[in-house]
C-alpha positions as CSV (number, residue, x, y, z in Angstrom):
1,M,-92.0,-34.9,-26.6
2,Y,-94.7,-36.2,-24.5
3,V,-94.5,-39.7,-23.0
4,R,-97.6,-41.3,-21.7
5,N,-97.0,-42.6,-18.2
6,D,-98.3,-46.0,-18.4
7,A,-96.1,-46.8,-21.2
8,L,-93.1,-46.9,-18.6
9,R,-94.9,-49.2,-16.9
10,R,-93.6,-52.9,-16.2
11,K,-95.7,-55.3,-18.2
12,H,-97.3,-58.1,-15.7
13,I,-97.0,-61.3,-18.4
14,R,-98.0,-63.7,-15.6
15,L,-100.5,-66.4,-15.6
16,S,-102.9,-66.6,-13.0
17,P,-101.2,-68.0,-9.4
18,D,-103.5,-70.9,-9.5
19,R,-101.5,-72.3,-12.6
20,Y,-98.4,-71.9,-10.7
21,A,-99.4,-74.1,-7.9
22,D,-101.1,-76.5,-10.2
23,P,-98.8,-80.0,-9.0
24,A,-99.8,-81.2,-12.6
25,S,-97.6,-78.3,-14.6
26,V,-94.6,-78.8,-15.7
27,V,-92.6,-75.4,-16.0
28,S,-89.4,-74.6,-17.8
29,V,-87.9,-71.7,-15.8
30,I,-85.0,-69.6,-16.5
31,V,-83.3,-66.9,-13.7
32,A,-81.3,-64.7,-14.8
33,V,-78.1,-63.0,-12.5
34,R,-78.7,-59.4,-12.7
35,D,-76.4,-57.8,-15.1
36,R,-75.3,-61.3,-16.5
37,N,-73.0,-61.2,-14.0
38,P,-71.2,-64.7,-14.2
39,I,-71.3,-64.9,-10.7
40,F,-71.4,-69.2,-10.9
41,G,-68.0,-68.9,-12.7
42,N,-67.3,-68.5,-8.9
43,A,-67.1,-72.8,-8.0
44,A,-67.1,-72.2,-4.0
45,F,-70.2,-70.4,-4.1
46,S,-71.5,-72.5,-7.0
47,C,-70.6,-76.0,-5.1
48,A,-72.5,-74.2,-1.9
49,C,-75.5,-73.2,-4.0
50,H,-75.6,-76.7,-5.4
51,R,-75.2,-78.5,-2.0
52,A,-78.3,-75.8,-0.5
53,L,-80.5,-76.6,-3.8
54,C,-80.1,-80.4,-3.5
55,G,-81.4,-80.3,0.1
56,Y,-84.0,-77.6,-0.5
57,F,-85.8,-79.5,-3.4
58,E,-85.2,-83.1,-1.1
59,Q,-86.6,-81.2,2.1
60,R,-89.6,-79.5,0.4
61,H,-90.2,-82.6,-2.1
62,I,-90.1,-80.0,-4.8
63,T,-90.2,-82.4,-8.5
64,V,-87.1,-80.9,-10.5
65,F,-86.7,-82.6,-13.8
66,A,-83.6,-80.8,-14.6
67,W,-81.8,-77.6,-13.4
68,V,-78.3,-76.4,-14.2
69,L,-76.5,-73.6,-12.4
70,M,-74.7,-71.5,-15.3
71,P,-72.3,-68.8,-14.9
72,D,-74.6,-66.2,-15.4
73,H,-78.5,-67.9,-15.4
74,A,-79.8,-70.8,-13.1
75,H,-82.5,-73.3,-15.4
76,F,-84.7,-75.5,-14.2
77,C,-87.7,-77.7,-15.6
78,L,-89.8,-78.6,-12.3
79,S,-93.6,-78.9,-11.2
80,P,-94.7,-77.5,-8.1
81,H,-95.5,-79.1,-4.6
82,V,-99.1,-79.0,-3.4
83,D,-97.5,-76.7,-0.7
84,H,-94.7,-74.6,-2.8
85,S,-95.7,-73.0,-5.6
86,V,-93.5,-72.0,-8.9
87,M,-93.1,-68.5,-7.5
88,Q,-92.7,-69.6,-4.0
89,V,-89.7,-72.0,-5.2
90,I,-88.1,-69.3,-7.4
91,S,-88.5,-66.8,-4.6
92,D,-86.9,-69.5,-2.0
93,I,-83.8,-70.3,-4.3
94,K,-83.2,-66.6,-4.8
95,Q,-83.3,-65.6,-1.2
96,S,-81.2,-68.7,-0.2
97,T,-78.8,-68.3,-3.0
98,T,-78.4,-64.4,-2.2
99,R,-77.5,-65.3,1.4
100,I,-75.0,-68.2,0.4
101,A,-73.4,-65.3,-2.1
102,W,-73.4,-62.9,0.7
103,S,-71.5,-65.2,2.9
104,H,-68.9,-65.4,-0.1
105,G,-68.2,-61.8,-0.4
106,I,-71.0,-61.1,-3.4
107,Q,-72.5,-58.1,-2.6
108,G,-75.8,-56.4,-3.4
109,Q,-78.7,-57.7,-5.3
110,I,-77.7,-60.9,-7.5
111,W,-80.9,-61.8,-9.2
112,Q,-82.8,-59.9,-11.8
113,R,-86.4,-59.1,-10.7
114,S,-88.2,-61.3,-12.9
115,F,-87.6,-64.7,-14.6
116,Y,-88.9,-66.5,-17.4
117,D,-91.0,-69.5,-17.6
118,H,-92.4,-71.7,-20.1
119,F,-95.4,-74.0,-19.2
120,L,-94.7,-77.5,-21.2
121,R,-97.8,-78.5,-23.4
122,L,-99.1,-82.2,-23.3
123,D,-97.1,-82.9,-26.6
124,E,-94.0,-81.6,-25.5
125,D,-91.2,-84.1,-24.8
126,I,-89.8,-83.6,-21.0
127,E,-86.9,-85.6,-21.4
128,A,-85.8,-83.3,-24.6
129,V,-86.2,-80.4,-22.4
130,C,-84.5,-81.7,-19.7
131,R,-81.5,-82.4,-21.8
132,Y,-81.7,-79.2,-23.6
133,I,-81.0,-77.9,-20.1
134,W,-78.3,-80.3,-18.8
135,M,-76.5,-79.3,-22.4
136,N,-76.0,-75.8,-21.7
137,P,-72.7,-76.1,-20.1
138,V,-71.6,-78.0,-23.1
139,R,-73.1,-75.7,-26.2
140,K,-71.4,-72.6,-23.9
141,G,-67.9,-74.5,-24.3
142,I,-67.6,-74.9,-20.4
143,C,-67.3,-78.9,-20.9
144,A,-67.0,-81.3,-23.5
145,A,-70.0,-83.3,-21.9
146,P,-73.2,-82.9,-19.3
147,E,-72.3,-85.2,-16.8
148,L,-68.5,-83.4,-16.7
149,Y,-70.4,-80.4,-15.3
150,P,-71.0,-80.5,-11.4
151,Y,-73.7,-78.2,-10.8
152,S,-76.6,-79.9,-12.7
153,G,-79.1,-82.2,-11.0
154,S,-82.7,-83.8,-11.2
155,T,-84.7,-85.6,-8.3
156,V,-86.4,-87.5,-11.2
157,F,-84.0,-88.8,-13.4
158,D,-80.8,-90.2,-13.6
159,W,-79.8,-87.5,-15.6
160,V,-76.3,-88.9,-16.2
161,A,-77.9,-91.9,-17.9
162,L,-80.5,-90.0,-19.8
163,C,-77.4,-87.5,-21.4
164,T,-74.9,-90.6,-22.2
165,A,-77.8,-92.9,-23.3
166,R,-79.0,-90.4,-26.0
167,A,-75.2,-89.2,-26.9
168,G,-74.8,-92.9,-27.8
169,M,-77.6,-93.2,-30.1
C-alpha cells in the first residue's frame, strides 16, 4: 500500500501570528499534559506552579480572565500583552512549569507539543467562559465548589465572587 508522504505531516492550523499578538483578542487556551499524565495531582508541584504563574502574570502584565490547573491539563482565558503574544505566553508557561516539574522529580517532557485555542467572538459572554473554566474541577468531581479548588485564578475578576454569585441565582 502506498501512503503519500504529505499525509503523514502535522497539520498547521494556527492563525496568523498577528492575531495571537492582538491585545484586543480574548483567547481560550487548553494545554494538555503529555499522555494526559495527571502530574498536577501532585499538590506540592501544583502549588509551586500556581505561585509561579501568579507571579508571571503579574510581572508581565498578562490579562488572564480565568485559569485553572487540572490534573492533566491547564485551561486559560487570556488576552495578550503588547509585548507578549499568546504564543509567547504559552511557551513561557510550558517552560517555567517544566523547570518546576524537574525540580519536583518529574522527568521528561511534560506538555504536549501544541495547544488548543479558541478566539472568543464579540457576542460570547466572557464571564460564562470564565465560569466554565473555573467549574472544571467541580465537573470532574475533584471538589464540590470552584472556590474550594486551590489552583484557579484570575488577574481581572474576583473569581470566587463571580462563581458564588452565579451559584446563588
